[in-house]
C-alpha positions, 0 to 999 in steps of 0.5 A: 499499499502506497502512503504519502508522508505526513503533512499539515493539514487545514484547520478541521478535517470533517469525516463523513460527507452527509447532510451533517457534515456538509453544514458543518463544512459550509459553516466553517467555510463561511467563516473563513476556516480551512476545512476539508471533508472527506468520505469513503464512499465513491461519490454522492448518494443516489438513494432515499433516506431522510425526507422531512425538514421541520421548521427549525432546521429551515430557519437554520437553512435560511440564516446559511442561505441555503433555502431558496435553492431548497424551498422550490424542490420540496413540498409543504405538509401541514396536515396529518391524516388517519384512515381506517378501513376506508374511513378517514378518522381525523385530519390534525392541522399544524398548530404554531401559534405558541412558537412563532416561526417563519416556516410553519411546516415541515418541507418533504424534499429527498435527502439527495436534493438537500445534500446536493444543494449543501454541496453546491453552496460549500463548492461556491465557497471553494470546498469540494467533497474529496470522494473515495477517501475515508478516515482509517485511524487517528491518533490524538494529541493535546494540541492535534490530531494525526489522521491516517486516510485510506483511498479505495485504490489501497493508497494511503495518506497522512496528515495533521490536523487541529481539529477532527470532527466525525459526522461519519454516520451510525458506525462512526469511526471517530466514535468507536475510536474514541471509546464512546459508546451508544446506550439505548435499545433497537426495538422494532424492524420496518420496511421503507419502499418508495413508489407511485401511488394511485390513491387520490390522497392529499399530498399536503399531508402525511396519512396514517393507514390502519390495515387491521393487523398493522399500519403504514405511514405515507410519506409525500414526495415532491413529485407527483403521486410518489410516496414514501411508504413505512410498513410496521408489521410485514418486512418479508421479501424485500428482495422482491420488488413485485411481491412487495408492491402486491402486498402494499397494494392490497393493504393500502386499498383495505385501509382507504377501502377502495382499489389502489394501484401502486408502482413497482418500488424504486427503493426498498430498505428493511431497517431497525429502529434504534433509540441510542445516544452516547453521553458525551460529544467531545473528546479533546480535540475531536468531536462528533454529531449527527447518527454518530453521536445519537440514533432515532426511530424515523417515525417523525423525521428527527434524524437528519434534523437533529443532525443538522441541528448538531452541526450548526450548533458545533460549527460556529463554536468551533469557528470562533475558537479556530480563528481566535475570537473566542476561548476553547471552553466555548466548545465545552458548551456543544455537548452541554447543550446537544446531549440532553437534546438528543435524550429528549428525542429518544423520548419523543420518537419512542412515543411517535413511534408507538403510535405509529404502530398501534399494535393494541388489538383493540385499536380498530375498535377504540380509534373511531370512538376516541378519535371522533371525540377529539373532532367534536371538541375543538379545544381538544383537537387544538390542544392535541395539534399543538402538542403533536407540533411540539414533539417534532418541529425542533422550535421548543429546544432551548438552552437555559442551563447552557454555559454560555447562557448569561443569567445572573443577574436575571433579567428583570422589568422590561426584560422579563418580556420576550425570550429569556437567555437559552431560548430562540429569537424568532418571529413569524412571517407576518411579524417580518413583513409587517414590522420593520425592525423584525425584518431588519433583525431577520437580515441581521440574523443571517450575519455569521457573527454574534449579534449586540442589539442596543438601545441609546437610552438618555445619553445617546452620545456615551452609548455611540462612544460605548459601541466604538469601543465595543466594536473596535475590540469585538467587531470581527466577532460581534456585529453591534446594531443600535436599535432606533426609531428610524434609521440615521447616518450610523451604519450600525443602526437597526430602524425599529420605527414602531418599536415592535421588535423592542417590545417583542424581545423586552429590550428596554431603553438604555438596555442590550441584547446579545444574540448567538450566532445561530439565533438563541438568546445568549444574554439581556439587561442593562447597558451599564458601560464598558466594563459590563459589556466586556463581562458578558462577552468574556461570560460567553467566551469571547476574547476580542482577538482574532488569529487571522483576518479571515473574511465573513460571508454574510448571506442575505435571506431576501429570496427566501422570504419571496419563495416561502410566501 
């Protein structure tokens, strides 16, 4: 086996070029960090996998600048319909009223397409995926990692990198080499099949079909008449497409009470439903994300979404550390924030799995009665709709106990309104359209830096001097914006003419909000002076120094607004 000599590598090596690795690489490159992405597969995936992109992930895609390319290629799904022996038992609608978002829906788009969009955006930043090149092994040191890479032609390469990120899936080489063990269980074995179905079903809904002996879950593709069918009962003859087609056609016909035609499946997969996670996502200079850190039931479409959210949470923190903008302790917040989220998802996906399978023998008799009551009692139905959405949309994720959520002293007075440290900063599409302050802030959130929002208070000149000082010291890490009633000559001005933004955020006169690069609030309170600002920024790990003057890529989000309607 030919092996090239060891050499210096980029700042970060990402092992795995799925949606999680591509997210990490994109956000590192967008912040000027040298990154290399490898994958042992010979090329991009061509078979179906994840379909759903949920609301919080859509917000992330908007901040990354990839949403305009993704939205037109997907299908919005806003309902969940249950069927039993020819009867439509109930159609649940989506209710995001308690979770303001500009994207109140799930987007059904093939993971192949999602990855293609991310690769194209990454390529535009000058980074290409290196296919047929896998991580074979690595040695860890206090300040770097020596990685050994192998190619499909058996040639090898060694390189030294400061940081290694493992996004290499459920069988992760990085996780196993670090001795991180997945804990949990495996409960079900299901069959996936992608096929065209002539059933006259609304394509803006997922459909749960109870056949009497089991259930099928139908998820729409963007293409007309194409569906992902998840069979929770029969997995036999998975290598016989015609047998699977006939079986699915019979089951769907029974559930809908009418003859249904099913095409020969273009893809069939039998898989074990696993609910497993690790309890630490960082060991020194090595970090893991996505399926390398946690695997979930596909019942509520959490796997890819949780992975992208992992990658987005990690990348900006790692970039700040690599660029010398933050102390390494900032990375401690990655595992501290994301491990509890993985644990919480195990609970919600177990519940979703139980609901999808509906194995109770009395189900066919109890379902019509129970759901009939729900349909008749509208407040109960709305309550269930809100609870269902909260379980998978990702919008309720919070980090109140994170090391970088500054809650001392706790917000008081006006600052009790709006989000608290650790909570997401979000608004509806109507808020953005109708209020200039929210529109300006949505644009601001596409900036890769932290955002410091301030109001002038009684002494505007004193506040301006303070902002000059903050910008001079921290400007490479933090975007400083003064919230005003109207635009002025200061380019840092963020206009909020009707004060709606300040009201909704709980931002009082002479106050500040510090928003993280991922759109979560880090701190809020009164702007008392330079020492206070320096204390707050230091509390989240920011140093105010930079190793290299690397460029940032600010991705405007106007196109996403136009296409999101």
